[in-house]
C-alpha positions as CSV (number, residue, x, y, z in Angstrom):
1,M,19.7,-6.0,-3.3
2,T,18.4,-3.6,-0.7
3,S,18.8,-0.2,-2.4
4,P,15.4,1.3,-3.6
5,A,16.9,2.1,-7.0
6,A,18.0,-1.5,-7.5
7,Q,14.7,-2.9,-6.3
8,L,12.8,-0.6,-8.6
9,E,14.9,-1.6,-11.6
10,S,14.5,-5.3,-10.9
11,A,10.7,-5.0,-10.6
12,L,10.5,-2.9,-13.7
13,T,12.6,-5.3,-15.8
14,T,10.7,-8.4,-14.6
15,T,7.4,-6.7,-15.3
16,I,8.3,-5.6,-18.8
17,E,9.9,-9.0,-19.7
18,E,7.0,-11.1,-18.4
19,K,4.3,-8.9,-19.9
20,T,6.1,-8.9,-23.3
21,A,6.5,-12.7,-23.2
22,R,2.7,-13.0,-22.7
23,G,1.9,-10.5,-25.4
24,S,0.4,-8.0,-22.9
25,T,2.3,-5.0,-24.4
26,D,-0.8,-2.7,-24.3
27,H,-0.2,-2.2,-20.6
28,L,3.5,-2.0,-20.3
29,P,4.9,0.6,-17.8
30,P,7.2,3.3,-19.2
31,T,10.8,2.0,-19.5
32,Q,12.5,5.2,-18.4
33,G,11.9,8.1,-15.9
34,W,11.1,6.1,-12.8
35,H,12.2,7.2,-9.3
36,P,11.9,5.2,-6.0
37,G,9.6,6.6,-3.3
38,A,8.6,5.4,0.2
39,R,9.2,1.8,1.2
40,I,8.2,-0.8,3.8
41,G,9.7,-4.2,4.4
42,A,12.9,-3.5,2.5
43,T,14.4,-6.9,3.3
44,A,11.3,-8.7,4.6
45,E,9.6,-11.8,3.1
46,L,7.1,-9.4,1.6
47,G,7.4,-5.6,1.3
48,A,6.6,-2.8,-1.0
49,L,8.3,0.2,-2.7
50,L,6.3,3.1,-4.1
51,A,7.5,4.6,-7.4
52,Y,6.7,7.6,-9.6
53,N,7.6,8.6,-13.1
54,D,8.5,11.9,-14.7
55,D,5.5,11.4,-17.0
56,G,3.1,11.3,-14.0
57,S,2.8,7.6,-13.8
58,T,2.8,6.0,-10.4
59,G,3.2,2.5,-9.2
60,I,4.0,0.0,-6.3
61,C,6.8,-2.5,-6.6
62,N,6.2,-5.8,-4.9
63,L,9.3,-6.8,-2.8
64,E,10.2,-10.4,-1.8
65,N,13.1,-11.0,0.5
66,G,14.7,-7.7,-0.6
67,R,14.2,-8.1,-4.3
68,G,11.8,-6.2,-6.5
69,T,9.6,-8.7,-8.3
70,W,6.7,-6.7,-10.0
71,L,5.6,-3.2,-10.7
72,N,1.8,-2.5,-10.4
73,L,0.8,0.7,-12.0
74,Q,-1.5,2.9,-9.9
75,P,-4.4,5.1,-11.0
76,Q,-3.5,8.6,-12.2
77,D,-3.4,11.4,-9.6
78,Q,-6.6,13.0,-10.9
79,D,-8.6,10.7,-8.7
80,Q,-6.1,11.0,-5.8
81,K,-6.4,14.8,-5.8
82,Q,-10.1,14.5,-5.2
83,D,-9.3,12.3,-2.1
84,Q,-6.9,15.0,-0.9
85,D,-9.8,17.6,-0.9
86,Q,-11.1,15.6,2.1
87,R,-7.9,14.7,3.8
88,P,-4.2,15.5,3.2
89,Y,-3.3,12.1,1.6
90,S,-4.5,9.6,-0.9
91,V,-4.4,5.9,-0.6
92,W,-2.7,3.7,-3.2
93,R,-2.9,0.5,-1.3
94,W,-4.0,-0.8,2.1
95,T,-3.7,-4.2,3.7
96,A,-5.2,-5.4,6.9
97,A,-3.2,-7.4,9.5
98,Y,-3.7,-11.1,9.2
99,N,-1.7,-14.4,9.3
100,G,0.9,-12.6,11.4
101,R,1.6,-9.8,9.0
102,P,1.3,-6.1,9.9
103,A,-1.3,-3.8,8.5
104,C,0.0,-1.3,6.0
105,L,-1.1,1.9,4.3
106,M,0.6,3.5,1.3
107,G,0.0,6.5,-0.9
108,R,0.8,10.1,-1.6
109,L,0.8,13.1,0.7
110,A,-0.9,16.3,-0.3
111,P,1.2,19.4,-0.8
112,G,2.1,20.9,2.6
113,A,1.9,17.6,4.4
114,A,5.3,16.3,5.7
115,R,4.7,13.5,8.2
116,L,2.1,10.7,8.7
117,E,1.6,8.4,11.6
118,L,-0.6,5.3,12.0
119,H,-2.2,4.9,15.5
120,A,-3.7,1.7,16.8
121,S,-6.3,1.6,19.5
122,D,-3.8,-0.1,21.9
123,G,-1.6,3.0,21.8
124,T,0.9,1.6,19.2
125,V,2.2,4.3,16.9
126,A,4.1,3.8,13.6
127,E,5.6,6.7,11.6
128,A,5.5,6.4,7.8
129,D,8.5,6.4,5.6
130,V,8.1,9.6,3.5
131,V,10.0,10.1,0.2
132,D,9.3,12.8,-2.3
133,G,5.6,13.1,-1.3
134,T,4.9,9.4,-1.1
135,F,4.4,7.6,2.1
136,A,4.4,4.0,3.3
137,A,3.6,2.8,6.8
138,E,3.1,-0.6,8.5
139,I,2.0,-1.3,12.0
140,A,1.8,-4.5,14.1
141,V,-1.8,-4.7,15.4
142,D,-4.2,-7.4,16.5
143,M,-7.2,-7.3,14.2
144,V,-9.5,-9.6,16.1
145,S,-11.9,-10.5,13.3
146,L,-9.0,-11.6,11.1
147,R,-7.1,-13.8,13.5
148,H,-8.3,-16.9,11.8
149,A,-8.5,-15.6,8.2
150,R,-6.6,-18.4,6.7
151,E,-8.7,-21.1,8.4
152,R,-11.9,-19.3,7.4
153,L,-10.9,-19.4,3.7
154,E,-9.5,-23.0,3.8
155,A,-12.8,-24.3,5.3
156,H,-14.4,-23.8,1.9
157,E,-13.5,-24.7,-1.7
158,A,-12.2,-21.4,-3.2
159,A,-14.3,-21.6,-6.3
160,S,-17.5,-22.5,-4.4
161,A,-20.3,-20.2,-3.6
162,E,-19.5,-20.6,0.1
163,G,-15.8,-19.9,-0.6
164,R,-16.6,-16.7,-2.5
165,A,-19.1,-15.6,0.2
166,E,-16.5,-16.2,2.9
167,F,-13.9,-14.2,1.0
168,E,-16.4,-11.3,0.7
169,R,-17.0,-11.4,4.5
170,L,-13.2,-11.3,5.1
171,M,-12.9,-8.3,2.8
172,A,-15.7,-6.5,4.7
173,D,-14.0,-7.4,8.1
174,S,-10.7,-6.2,6.7
175,R,-12.2,-2.8,5.8
176,T,-13.9,-2.5,9.2
177,E,-10.7,-3.3,11.0
178,M,-8.7,-0.8,8.9
179,T,-11.1,2.0,9.7
180,K,-10.3,1.5,13.4
181,L,-6.7,2.6,12.6
182,K,-6.3,6.3,12.9
183,V,-4.0,8.5,10.8
184,R,-2.4,11.8,11.9
185,V,-0.8,14.0,9.4
186,Y,1.4,17.0,10.2
187,D,3.1,19.8,8.2
188,S,6.8,20.5,8.4
189,A,6.2,22.8,11.4
190,G,4.5,20.0,13.3
191,T,1.0,21.4,12.9
192,L,-1.7,18.7,12.9
193,L,-3.5,18.7,9.5
194,Y,-5.6,15.6,9.9
195,D,-6.7,13.2,12.6
196,G,-9.1,10.5,11.5
197,A,-9.8,7.0,10.1
198,A,-7.0,5.5,8.0
199,I,-9.3,4.7,5.1
200,N,-12.6,5.7,3.8
201,A,-15.4,4.0,1.8
202,T,-13.7,4.7,-1.6
203,D,-10.2,3.4,-0.7
């Protein structure tokens, strides 16, 4: 199962079935009108597929070994349009690089934006997958403060005050590392529209 449409259908079906079984029917995603967007990690152990609906709903499908496993609904575009007043894209999800996994950035491009690149300080460049105005990019980069993230967490009981504090420190380190990644956005003619930090304080 590697086609975006099949992965989206799988994630949608599983989400609706499991939420219904738990009685969580107040937050079910729409059953019809979904379209696949940009994607990363199509067949990897963990990946993601963006999705959008004819009614304006948006979401991110979790992918595991090529299969769509869950659809997380995203905030409506009203908040995202405010982000795009400051830069030509909005962020739906970001993940720092740790435990051998790449950093990733996903979201929606503003009208007029056509291409997005992630730039690491070591010169590595990754071009985002762009589909119908959505984008998804991942980049292999060494985020120094996160090299031992798992060990840092496992050194404390998860439910303890020390464990919670260490988790908060890791989240702060993750945000700091992500701001070191740069994003460049271009229009269809190749004109540079944005060159700046990958995320901001509200992402």
